TORMIDO-706767 format. One record per residue: residue in three letters; residue number from 0; x, y negated, z of N, C-alpha, C in turn. Coordinates in pm, whole numbers. Atoms other than C-alpha are relative to their C-alpha. Example, Ala and Ser with C-alpha at 12.3 -4.5 7.8 and 13.67 -1.06 7.14 Angstrom:
REM TORMIDO-706767
ropa | vexvex | nx | ny | nz | cax | cay | caz | cx | cy | cz
ALA | 0 | 89 | 119 | 0 | 1230 | 450 | 780 | 90 | -120 | 0
SER | 1 | -82 | 119 | -6 | 1367 | 106 | 714 | -77 | -109 | 73
***
This chain:
REM TORMIDO-706767
ropa | vexvex | nx | ny | nz | cax | cay | caz | cx | cy | cz
UNK | 0 | 53 | -43 | -127 | 25227 | -22010 | 18361 | 41 | -99 | 108
UNK | 1 | -30 | 92 | -107 | 25207 | -22230 | 18670 | 35 | 77 | 127
UNK | 2 | -45 | -63 | -124 | 25414 | -22097 | 18961 | 59 | -110 | 88
UNK | 3 | -50 | 110 | -83 | 25461 | -22350 | 19243 | 142 | 28 | 48
UNK | 4 | -137 | -17 | -47 | 25822 | -22412 | 19339 | 4 | 46 | 146
UNK | 5 | 5 | -39 | -141 | 25720 | -22364 | 19701 | -55 | 140 | 20
UNK | 6 | 52 | -135 | -11 | 25584 | -22019 | 19623 | -148 | 4 | -32
UNK | 7 | 143 | -17 | 19 | 25214 | -21943 | 19662 | -73 | -61 | 120
UNK | 8 | 56 | 62 | -121 | 25082 | -22198 | 19915 | -150 | 24 | 17
UNK | 9 | 143 | -21 | -13 | 24713 | -22153 | 19837 | -28 | 143 | 45
UNK | 10 | 18 | -139 | -42 | 24738 | -21776 | 19868 | 47 | 19 | 143
UNK | 11 | -54 | -13 | -136 | 24948 | -21809 | 20185 | -97 | -53 | 104
UNK | 12 | 99 | 54 | -93 | 24664 | -22007 | 20341 | -114 | 99 | 26
UNK | 13 | 107 | -99 | -15 | 24430 | -21708 | 20296 | 47 | 122 | 78
UNK | 14 | -52 | -121 | -61 | 24652 | -21421 | 20409 | 90 | -30 | 120
UNK | 15 | -89 | 21 | -115 | 24828 | -21387 | 20746 | 145 | 38 | -29
UNK | 16 | -135 | -42 | 34 | 25132 | -21232 | 20575 | 11 | 14 | -151
UNK | 17 | -23 | -5 | 144 | 25251 | -21295 | 20219 | 148 | 28 | -23
UNK | 18 | -138 | -42 | 23 | 25567 | -21106 | 20125 | 22 | 8 | -151
UNK | 19 | -31 | 4 | 142 | 25699 | -21193 | 19778 | 138 | 61 | -21
UNK | 20 | -128 | -67 | 26 | 25974 | -20963 | 19646 | 36 | -16 | -147
UNK | 21 | -46 | 20 | 137 | 26185 | -21000 | 19333 | -43 | 114 | -90
UNK | 22 | 47 | -115 | 77 | 26106 | -20649 | 19216 | -36 | 113 | 95
UNK | 23 | 42 | -115 | -79 | 25943 | -20330 | 19342 | -29 | 115 | -95
UNK | 24 | 39 | -115 | 81 | 25908 | -19980 | 19208 | -152 | 11 | -2
UNK | 25 | 145 | -4 | -12 | 25549 | -19977 | 19335 | -39 | -82 | 122
UNK | 26 | 40 | 81 | -115 | 25391 | -20243 | 19553 | -87 | 78 | 97
UNK | 27 | 80 | -82 | -90 | 25140 | -19993 | 19689 | 88 | 88 | 87
UNK | 28 | -89 | -88 | -76 | 25413 | -19749 | 19790 | 85 | -79 | 98
UNK | 29 | -83 | 80 | -88 | 25630 | -20024 | 19933 | -80 | -55 | 117
UNK | 30 | 81 | 50 | -110 | 25346 | -20174 | 20135 | -34 | 112 | 97
UNK | 31 | 26 | -114 | -90 | 25259 | -19829 | 20272 | 119 | 24 | 92
UNK | 32 | -120 | -21 | -82 | 25618 | -19785 | 20389 | 17 | -112 | 102
UNK | 33 | -15 | 114 | -91 | 25625 | -20134 | 20540 | -99 | 9 | 116
UNK | 34 | 102 | -13 | -105 | 25302 | -20072 | 20732 | 37 | 110 | 97
UNK | 35 | -41 | -110 | -87 | 25429 | -19740 | 20864 | 115 | -41 | 90
UNK | 36 | -117 | 41 | -77 | 25754 | -19902 | 20978 | -34 | -109 | 102
UNK | 37 | 33 | 112 | -88 | 25590 | -20208 | 21138 | -150 | -28 | -5
UNK | 38 | 145 | 19 | 8 | 25215 | -20167 | 21186 | -47 | -129 | 66
UNK | 39 | 43 | 121 | -69 | 25186 | -20457 | 21430 | 30 | -125 | -80
UNK | 40 | -38 | 115 | 81 | 25354 | -20690 | 21184 | -79 | -13 | -128
UNK | 41 | 81 | 3 | 121 | 25099 | -20616 | 20915 | -149 | 0 | 36
UNK | 42 | 144 | 10 | -30 | 24752 | -20744 | 21008 | -85 | 16 | -126
UNK | 43 | 97 | -7 | 110 | 24441 | -20721 | 20793 | 27 | -108 | -103
UNK | 44 | -20 | 88 | 115 | 24486 | -20881 | 20449 | 148 | -36 | -22
UNK | 45 | -142 | 20 | 31 | 24868 | -20858 | 20452 | 24 | 31 | -146
UNK | 46 | -20 | -7 | 144 | 25002 | -20896 | 20098 | 147 | 24 | -34
UNK | 47 | -131 | -17 | 63 | 25303 | -20768 | 19904 | -16 | -31 | -148
UNK | 48 | 18 | 53 | 134 | 25358 | -20936 | 19569 | 132 | 1 | -76
UNK | 49 | -116 | 10 | 88 | 25599 | -20909 | 19277 | -45 | -29 | -142
UNK | 50 | 24 | 18 | 143 | 25622 | -21008 | 18911 | 86 | 98 | -80
UNK | 51 | -86 | -100 | 66 | 25853 | -20714 | 18835 | -20 | 134 | 69
UNK | 52 | 28 | -133 | -54 | 25703 | -20372 | 18915 | 50 | 104 | -99
UNK | 53 | -70 | -92 | 89 | 25906 | -20084 | 18776 | -71 | 135 | -19
UNK | 54 | 61 | -133 | 8 | 25697 | -19772 | 18846 | -137 | 0 | 66
UNK | 55 | 133 | 7 | -57 | 25343 | -19871 | 18927 | -87 | 115 | -46
UNK | 56 | 94 | -106 | 36 | 25055 | -19626 | 18921 | -140 | -57 | -8
UNK | 57 | 140 | 35 | 12 | 24701 | -19666 | 18806 | -87 | 113 | 51
UNK | 58 | 89 | -108 | -40 | 24395 | -19454 | 18868 | 38 | 128 | -70
UNK | 59 | -26 | -133 | 54 | 24427 | -19080 | 18811 | 149 | 21 | -26
UNK | 60 | -145 | -16 | 2 | 24804 | -19113 | 18862 | 63 | -39 | -133
UNK | 61 | -60 | 51 | 123 | 24860 | -19289 | 18531 | 111 | -99 | 34
UNK | 62 | -107 | 96 | -22 | 25181 | -19492 | 18504 | -45 | -139 | -44
UNK | 63 | 33 | 139 | 34 | 25161 | -19871 | 18491 | 128 | -80 | 8
UNK | 64 | -123 | 77 | 5 | 25470 | -20058 | 18379 | -17 | -115 | -99
UNK | 65 | 7 | 118 | 86 | 25515 | -20402 | 18223 | 137 | -63 | -7
UNK | 66 | -126 | 73 | 4 | 25808 | -20613 | 18106 | 10 | -97 | 118
UNK | 67 | -14 | 89 | -116 | 25949 | -20812 | 18403 | -50 | -141 | -29
UNK | 68 | 47 | 137 | 11 | 25777 | -21143 | 18459 | -127 | -20 | -79
UNK | 69 | 117 | 14 | 86 | 25475 | -21070 | 18241 | -131 | 39 | 68
UNK | 70 | 121 | -43 | -72 | 25232 | -20938 | 18502 | 20 | -21 | 149
UNK | 71 | 1 | 16 | -144 | 25142 | -20989 | 18863 | -43 | 132 | 62
UNK | 72 | 35 | -121 | -73 | 25144 | -20683 | 19090 | -16 | -36 | 147
UNK | 73 | 29 | 38 | -138 | 24983 | -20731 | 19429 | -66 | 115 | 73
UNK | 74 | 63 | -100 | -85 | 24898 | -20493 | 19710 | -43 | -65 | 131
UNK | 75 | 60 | 63 | -117 | 24678 | -20581 | 20006 | -38 | 108 | 100
UNK | 76 | 41 | -91 | -105 | 24631 | -20404 | 20338 | -140 | -39 | 48
UNK | 77 | 136 | 22 | -48 | 24264 | -20369 | 20430 | -24 | 87 | 122
UNK | 78 | 33 | -73 | -122 | 24183 | -20272 | 20786 | -152 | 6 | 8
UNK | 79 | 144 | -15 | 26 | 23834 | -20130 | 20753 | -72 | 76 | 110
UNK | 80 | 65 | -75 | -110 | 23752 | -19981 | 21094 | -143 | -46 | 22
UNK | 81 | 134 | 52 | -23 | 23446 | -20207 | 21111 | -98 | 36 | -112
UNK | 82 | 86 | -37 | 113 | 23314 | -20082 | 20776 | -48 | 144 | 19
UNK | 83 | 49 | -137 | -13 | 23087 | -19775 | 20804 | 64 | 91 | -105
UNK | 84 | -67 | -94 | 91 | 23251 | -19469 | 20649 | -83 | 19 | -127
UNK | 85 | 87 | -24 | 116 | 22951 | -19418 | 20421 | 2 | -115 | -99
UNK | 86 | -1 | 117 | 87 | 22998 | -19768 | 20279 | 135 | -26 | -64
UNK | 87 | -136 | 32 | 45 | 23371 | -19750 | 20206 | 23 | 30 | -147
UNK | 88 | -12 | -24 | 144 | 23321 | -19617 | 19854 | -20 | -126 | -82
UNK | 89 | 21 | 127 | 70 | 23223 | -19973 | 19763 | 124 | -87 | -2
UNK | 90 | -117 | 87 | -11 | 23565 | -20113 | 19851 | 68 | -26 | -135
UNK | 91 | -62 | 29 | 130 | 23726 | -20065 | 19505 | -88 | -85 | -91
UNK | 92 | 89 | 79 | 85 | 23418 | -20208 | 19334 | -6 | -145 | 46
UNK | 93 | -4 | 136 | -52 | 23417 | -20510 | 19564 | 129 | -69 | -43
UNK | 94 | -127 | 55 | 45 | 23783 | -20560 | 19480 | -6 | -37 | -148
UNK | 95 | 15 | 30 | 141 | 23695 | -20544 | 19112 | -79 | -127 | -24
UNK | 96 | 78 | 123 | 12 | 23432 | -20814 | 19154 | 84 | -120 | 41
UNK | 97 | -84 | 111 | -47 | 23676 | -21031 | 19351 | 101 | -40 | -107
UNK | 98 | -98 | 31 | 104 | 23935 | -21004 | 19074 | -69 | -57 | -124
UNK | 99 | 69 | 51 | 119 | 23683 | -21058 | 18794 | -41 | -145 | 21
UNK | 100 | 38 | 138 | -28 | 23562 | -21376 | 18963 | 122 | -91 | 1
UNK | 101 | -123 | 79 | 1 | 23920 | -21496 | 19013 | 48 | -25 | -142
UNK | 102 | -39 | 15 | 140 | 23998 | -21434 | 18646 | -97 | -94 | -72
UNK | 103 | 101 | 80 | 68 | 23671 | -21590 | 18529 | 14 | -149 | 32
UNK | 104 | -16 | 140 | -39 | 23749 | -21909 | 18721 | 100 | -73 | -89
UNK | 105 | -100 | 61 | 88 | 24041 | -21969 | 18482 | -30 | 23 | -148
UNK | 106 | 40 | -26 | 138 | 23867 | -21843 | 18168 | -149 | -26 | -16
UNK | 107 | 144 | 31 | -1 | 23532 | -22024 | 18173 | -71 | 24 | -132
UNK | 108 | 63 | -20 | 130 | 23472 | -21973 | 17800 | -4 | 147 | -42
UNK | 109 | -5 | -142 | 33 | 23524 | -21595 | 17809 | -103 | 79 | 80
UNK | 110 | 86 | -92 | -74 | 23298 | -21308 | 17910 | 89 | 89 | 85
UNK | 111 | -83 | -76 | -93 | 23463 | -21158 | 18218 | -91 | 89 | 85
UNK | 112 | 81 | -92 | -80 | 23325 | -20850 | 18392 | 76 | 128 | 27
UNK | 113 | -61 | -126 | -40 | 23389 | -20498 | 18512 | -33 | 113 | -96
UNK | 114 | 23 | -132 | 57 | 23432 | -20171 | 18332 | 6 | 95 | 119
UNK | 115 | 10 | -82 | -120 | 23319 | -19923 | 18595 | 118 | 97 | 10
UNK | 116 | 44 | 62 | -125 | 23456 | -19871 | 18848 | 63 | -136 | 30
UNK | 117 | -61 | 126 | -44 | 23701 | -20161 | 18873 | 107 | -54 | -95
UNK | 118 | -84 | 68 | 97 | 23884 | -20251 | 18553 | -64 | -133 | -35
UNK | 119 | 53 | 132 | 34 | 23848 | -20621 | 18474 | 19 | -23 | -150
UNK | 120 | 0 | 22 | 144 | 23758 | -20697 | 18113 | -20 | -147 | -32
UNK | 121 | 23 | 133 | 56 | 23787 | -21023 | 17924 | -38 | 19 | -147
UNK | 122 | 52 | -21 | 136 | 23574 | -21018 | 17609 | 23 | 144 | -45
UNK | 123 | -8 | -142 | 32 | 23583 | -20639 | 17624 | 137 | 63 | 8
UNK | 124 | -137 | -53 | -6 | 23961 | -20601 | 17672 | 52 | -9 | 144
UNK | 125 | -44 | -10 | -139 | 24132 | -20501 | 17996 | 115 | -95 | 31
UNK | 126 | -104 | 91 | -46 | 24331 | -20767 | 18180 | 53 | 40 | 137
UNK | 127 | -40 | -36 | -135 | 24348 | -20609 | 18525 | -56 | 137 | 36
UNK | 128 | 44 | -128 | -54 | 24328 | -20270 | 18694 | 26 | 4 | 149
UNK | 129 | -6 | -4 | -147 | 24285 | -20178 | 19059 | 9 | 145 | 46
UNK | 130 | -15 | -132 | -58 | 24390 | -19879 | 19268 | -9 | -10 | 151
UNK | 131 | 16 | -3 | -145 | 24273 | -19814 | 19625 | 49 | 133 | 53
UNK | 132 | -54 | -121 | -62 | 24460 | -19565 | 19845 | -22 | -6 | 150
UNK | 133 | 27 | -7 | -143 | 24354 | -19458 | 20193 | 125 | 46 | 73
UNK | 134 | -117 | -35 | -78 | 24632 | -19449 | 20451 | -33 | 114 | 97
UNK | 135 | 24 | -105 | -100 | 24675 | -19150 | 20684 | -42 | -62 | 133
UNK | 136 | 42 | 48 | -132 | 24515 | -19185 | 21025 | -150 | -13 | 11
UNK | 137 | 143 | 3 | -26 | 24175 | -19208 | 21185 | -65 | -130 | -45
UNK | 138 | 60 | 131 | 32 | 24128 | -19578 | 21105 | -49 | -6 | -144
UNK | 139 | 40 | 2 | 140 | 24102 | -19510 | 20731 | 36 | -128 | -72
UNK | 140 | -42 | 123 | 66 | 24286 | -19829 | 20640 | 37 | 26 | -146
UNK | 141 | -15 | -13 | 144 | 24328 | -19895 | 20270 | 109 | -95 | -50
UNK | 142 | -89 | 86 | 76 | 24611 | -20026 | 20054 | -63 | -17 | -137
UNK | 143 | 71 | 33 | 124 | 24448 | -20199 | 19759 | 99 | -68 | -94
UNK | 144 | -94 | 56 | 96 | 24671 | -20257 | 19458 | -71 | -52 | -123
UNK | 145 | 58 | 58 | 122 | 24592 | -20478 | 19159 | 113 | -49 | -89
UNK | 146 | -93 | 52 | 99 | 24783 | -20554 | 18843 | -74 | -90 | -97
UNK | 147 | 62 | 95 | 91 | 24706 | -20854 | 18623 | 99 | -40 | -107
UNK | 148 | -86 | 42 | 110 | 24853 | -20920 | 18280 | -5 | -153 | -12
UNK | 149 | -4 | 146 | -3 | 24967 | -21283 | 18289 | 63 | -57 | -127
UNK | 150 | -69 | 62 | 114 | 25232 | -21395 | 18037 | 36 | 102 | -109
UNK | 151 | -34 | -103 | 98 | 25248 | -21071 | 17838 | -47 | -40 | -140
UNK | 152 | 34 | 34 | 138 | 25260 | -21145 | 17466 | -85 | 110 | -62
UNK | 153 | 87 | -96 | 69 | 25012 | -20975 | 17235 | 77 | 122 | -47
UNK | 154 | -80 | -110 | 53 | 25290 | -20763 | 17084 | 43 | 97 | 109
UNK | 155 | -45 | -85 | -109 | 25385 | -20626 | 17427 | -113 | 73 | 71
UNK | 156 | 112 | -66 | -64 | 25037 | -20516 | 17528 | 4 | 149 | -29
UNK | 157 | -21 | -144 | 19 | 25041 | -20138 | 17581 | -98 | 67 | -95
UNK | 158 | 104 | -58 | 87 | 24716 | -20065 | 17394 | -82 | -115 | -60
UNK | 159 | 79 | 103 | 68 | 24485 | -20252 | 17161 | -119 | -47 | 83
UNK | 160 | 113 | 36 | -84 | 24216 | -20257 | 17429 | 42 | -84 | 121
UNK | 161 | -49 | 84 | -109 | 24436 | -20462 | 17667 | 12 | -144 | -44
UNK | 162 | -23 | 140 | 29 | 24479 | -20836 | 17691 | 75 | -63 | 116
UNK | 163 | -70 | 75 | -104 | 24655 | -21103 | 17898 | -42 | -145 | -10
UNK | 164 | 30 | 142 | 8 | 24615 | -21468 | 17982 | 74 | -62 | -118
UNK | 165 | -77 | 57 | 110 | 24892 | -21547 | 17733 | -60 | 36 | -135
UNK | 166 | 59 | -43 | 127 | 24728 | -21343 | 17457 | -130 | -77 | -28
UNK | 167 | 122 | 76 | 16 | 24408 | -21537 | 17519 | 31 | -147 | -29
UNK | 168 | -40 | 137 | 23 | 24602 | -21862 | 17500 | -18 | -91 | 120
UNK | 169 | 20 | 76 | -124 | 24566 | -21969 | 17864 | 124 | 5 | 88
UNK | 170 | -110 | 10 | -94 | 24836 | -22088 | 18101 | -55 | 25 | 140
UNK | 171 | 63 | -38 | -125 | 24740 | -21907 | 18421 | 71 | -63 | 120
UNK | 172 | -51 | 46 | -128 | 24783 | -22058 | 18767 | -2 | 120 | 94
UNK | 173 | -7 | -122 | -80 | 24903 | -21754 | 18962 | -42 | -24 | 144
UNK | 174 | 33 | 26 | -139 | 24867 | -21916 | 19302 | -152 | -9 | 18
UNK | 175 | 146 | 9 | -6 | 24504 | -22004 | 19236 | -64 | 136 | -21
UNK | 176 | 53 | -134 | 28 | 24437 | -21659 | 19090 | 8 | 89 | 123
UNK | 177 | -20 | -85 | -117 | 24582 | -21484 | 19394 | -86 | -47 | 117
UNK | 178 | 80 | 52 | -110 | 24411 | -21715 | 19643 | -148 | 31 | -18
UNK | 179 | 141 | -30 | 27 | 24073 | -21669 | 19474 | -29 | 149 | 19
UNK | 180 | 18 | -144 | -16 | 24117 | -21292 | 19463 | -3 | 39 | 147
UNK | 181 | -7 | -35 | -142 | 24216 | -21268 | 19829 | -122 | -51 | 76
UNK | 182 | 119 | 55 | -65 | 23928 | -21492 | 19935 | -122 | 86 | -28
UNK | 183 | 113 | -85 | 36 | 23675 | -21282 | 19745 | 9 | 137 | 65
UNK | 184 | -20 | -131 | -61 | 23826 | -20960 | 19877 | -28 | -8 | 150
UNK | 185 | 23 | 18 | -145 | 23828 | -21088 | 20237 | -149 | -11 | 31
UNK | 186 | 141 | 22 | -28 | 23468 | -21204 | 20220 | -84 | 123 | -34
UNK | 187 | 74 | -119 | 38 | 23348 | -20891 | 20042 | 12 | 111 | 103
UNK | 188 | -20 | -102 | -103 | 23500 | -20657 | 20300 | -75 | -37 | 127
UNK | 189 | 73 | 45 | -118 | 23356 | -20867 | 20581 | -150 | 24 | -16
UNK | 190 | 143 | -21 | 24 | 23011 | -20849 | 20422 | -35 | 148 | 3
UNK | 191 | 24 | -144 | 2 | 23043 | -20474 | 20374 | -13 | 56 | 141
UNK | 192 | 6 | -46 | -139 | 23087 | -20438 | 20751 | -132 | -34 | 67
UNK | 193 | 129 | 41 | -57 | 22747 | -20598 | 20811 | -106 | 104 | -33
UNK | 194 | 104 | -101 | 21 | 22464 | -20350 | 20856 | -103 | -48 | -101
UNK | 195 | 101 | 32 | 99 | 22230 | -20345 | 20560 | 51 | -82 | -117
UNK | 196 | -56 | 84 | 107 | 22469 | -20530 | 20326 | 14 | 74 | -132
UNK | 197 | -28 | -77 | 121 | 22516 | -20247 | 20077 | -94 | -31 | -117
UNK | 198 | 88 | 30 | 114 | 22202 | -20319 | 19869 | 33 | -134 | -66
UNK | 199 | -36 | 130 | 58 | 22305 | -20684 | 19825 | 130 | 10 | -81
UNK | 200 | -127 | -17 | 71 | 22657 | -20583 | 19726 | -20 | 80 | -128
UNK | 201 | 27 | -77 | 122 | 22520 | -20329 | 19480 | -56 | -90 | -109
UNK | 202 | 54 | 94 | 99 | 22322 | -20605 | 19308 | 112 | -86 | -58
UNK | 203 | -110 | 86 | 46 | 22636 | -20820 | 19290 | 93 | 76 | -93
UNK | 204 | -89 | -80 | 84 | 22854 | -20542 | 19152 | -68 | 35 | -131
UNK | 205 | 74 | -36 | 120 | 22584 | -20435 | 18908 | -6 | -115 | -99
UNK | 206 | 6 | 117 | 87 | 22555 | -20789 | 18774 | 131 | -22 | -73
UNK | 207 | -132 | 18 | 61 | 22930 | -20790 | 18702 | 39 | 116 | -90
UNK | 208 | -43 | -124 | 67 | 22942 | -20438 | 18555 | -47 | 3 | -146
UNK | 209 | 32 | 0 | 142 | 22957 | -20446 | 18175 | -27 | 141 | -53
UNK | 210 | 25 | -138 | 42 | 22932 | -20065 | 18161 | -150 | 31 | -2
UNK | 211 | 142 | -30 | -11 | 22566 | -20065 | 18261 | -74 | -39 | -127
UNK | 212 | 76 | 22 | 123 | 22333 | -20033 | 17965 | 72 | 44 | -125
UNK | 213 | -78 | -42 | 116 | 22610 | -19908 | 17737 | -3 | 151 | -16
UNK | 214 | -24 | -142 | 27 | 22647 | -19572 | 17570 | 142 | 31 | 42
UNK | 215 | -133 | -34 | -50 | 22941 | -19400 | 17738 | 25 | 149 | -17
UNK | 216 | -40 | -140 | -17 | 23133 | -19075 | 17740 | 90 | 5 | 122
UNK | 217 | -78 | -17 | -122 | 23281 | -18950 | 18063 | 70 | 135 | -7
UNK | 218 | -77 | -124 | -5 | 23559 | -18693 | 18077 | 5 | 50 | 143
UNK | 219 | 7 | -57 | -133 | 23501 | -18470 | 18376 | 114 | 99 | 22
UNK | 220 | -102 | -102 | -27 | 23752 | -18239 | 18549 | -36 | 131 | -69
UNK | 221 | 24 | -123 | 74 | 23792 | -17921 | 18348 | -21 | -24 | -147
UNK | 222 | 10 | 31 | 142 | 23758 | -18104 | 18018 | -140 | -22 | -52
UNK | 223 | 137 | 20 | 46 | 23379 | -18129 | 18003 | -25 | -147 | -28
UNK | 224 | 35 | 137 | 36 | 23246 | -18441 | 17833 | -148 | -25 | 31
UNK | 225 | 137 | 41 | -31 | 22936 | -18617 | 17959 | -31 | -123 | -84
UNK | 226 | 36 | 111 | 88 | 22768 | -18844 | 17706 | -141 | -47 | 33
UNK | 227 | 132 | 54 | -26 | 22477 | -19075 | 17761 | 4 | -150 | 18
UNK | 228 | 10 | 143 | -24 | 22371 | -19420 | 17870 | 20 | -27 | 149
UNK | 229 | -24 | 39 | -139 | 22503 | -19581 | 18188 | -118 | -84 | 48
UNK | 230 | 125 | 65 | -40 | 22183 | -19676 | 18369 | 16 | -93 | 119
UNK | 231 | -5 | 78 | -123 | 22273 | -19802 | 18717 | 110 | 56 | 91
UNK | 232 | -85 | -50 | -108 | 22488 | -19764 | 19025 | -90 | 54 | 111
UNK | 233 | 80 | -52 | -109 | 22354 | -19545 | 19302 | 44 | -63 | 132
UNK | 234 | -26 | 63 | -129 | 22366 | -19625 | 19673 | 144 | 16 | 47
UNK | 235 | -139 | -20 | -36 | 22725 | -19497 | 19695 | 97 | -62 | -101
UNK | 236 | -84 | 63 | 100 | 22853 | -19692 | 19396 | 34 | 89 | -117
UNK | 237 | -27 | -90 | 113 | 22854 | -19394 | 19161 | -77 | -47 | -124
UNK | 238 | 62 | 36 | 126 | 22770 | -19444 | 18794 | -101 | 106 | -39
UNK | 239 | 106 | -93 | 38 | 22439 | -19288 | 18697 | -13 | -2 | -151
UNK | 240 | 1 | -13 | 146 | 22450 | -19161 | 18339 | -122 | 81 | -42
UNK | 241 | 118 | -67 | 55 | 22131 | -19070 | 18152 | 42 | 74 | -127
UNK | 242 | -44 | -80 | 115 | 22218 | -18782 | 17916 | -112 | 25 | -100
UNK | 243 | 117 | -32 | 82 | 21869 | -18765 | 17770 | -75 | 118 | 55
UNK | 244 | 62 | -116 | -62 | 21804 | -18438 | 17948 | -16 | -20 | 150
UNK | 245 | 7 | 28 | -143 | 21876 | -18558 | 18301 | 93 | -117 | 33
UNK | 246 | -90 | 104 | -46 | 22060 | -18817 | 18506 | 107 | 62 | 88
UNK | 247 | -115 | -54 | -72 | 22407 | -18743 | 18643 | 73 | -115 | 67
UNK | 248 | -76 | 102 | -73 | 22580 | -18948 | 18914 | 147 | 39 | -2
UNK | 249 | -143 | -26 | 15 | 22954 | -18970 | 18845 | 77 | -80 | 104
UNK | 250 | -81 | 67 | -101 | 23188 | -19048 | 19135 | 138 | -30 | -53
UNK | 251 | -133 | 42 | 46 | 23525 | -19219 | 19095 | 99 | 114 | 3
UNK | 252 | -93 | -111 | -10 | 23704 | -18906 | 19206 | -16 | 102 | -110
UNK | 253 | 29 | -99 | 103 | 23546 | -18707 | 18921 | 22 | -52 | -141
UNK | 254 | -5 | 60 | 134 | 23589 | -18949 | 18633 | 144 | -11 | -49
UNK | 255 | -129 | 16 | 62 | 23885 | -18923 | 18402 | 2 | -127 | -83
UNK | 256 | 4 | 120 | 84 | 23777 | -19195 | 18162 | -143 | -30 | -35
UNK | 257 | 130 | 47 | 45 | 23470 | -19400 | 18086 | 24 | -100 | -111
UNK | 258 | -22 | 92 | 110 | 23453 | -19575 | 17752 | -129 | -27 | -74
UNK | 259 | 117 | 33 | 81 | 23203 | -19750 | 17536 | 3 | 77 | -131
UNK | 260 | 12 | -73 | 126 | 23078 | -19565 | 17233 | -59 | -94 | -104
UNK | 261 | 49 | 91 | 105 | 23043 | -19772 | 16916 | -109 | 69 | -82
***
């Protein structure tokens, strides 16, 4: 792995505040506390970063832990007052596209895309996950957390459906990865604030989404299973599943798990 001795200069050129810590229980939780303690000192796109996260959380409150030094955990403050409330459901998907493009830039021979809503897949295996949390207050600011498996050996991967740059055989440049991700995230949020941008962003996200066109099963709250074909994303970013009898739009808040059916 390439980690510049001077830190992360390319990423530092994108963000107004880059705070690198030796370890953190949860970068999302720590960034939330930091913002609450010093809101003026944390402008839009402020970043907290570690390579040793001890008690991270994924979507649906799942735990996310990795051996120290084998993954990158990054949280970003997004000030989204300029983004229409109705369009904010696209933020996690935009983040997923930004990360998939950052990963793809270093894996040009691999198929990199999204498993809806925002897991990043490399040749069908998960290399990164994203969690967006809305902060209290009228502004609706968001802490966006992302974890990326970097130097994790194949034997240390938590499940057979996961992967890492090391498992693929690539020496990742973390500074470039982070800078590319932040640039894509910054530009995507800015575009989302532009009136009429949602249809263009939906096309972009849809093009990256490997779930579309696949047979899927979705576990809904209460244990009900929804089976069918993932057809498209609706105007709010929900996954539209064709069950054969009807079409059902599944929102991120309702989905327990989406998986491909062999």
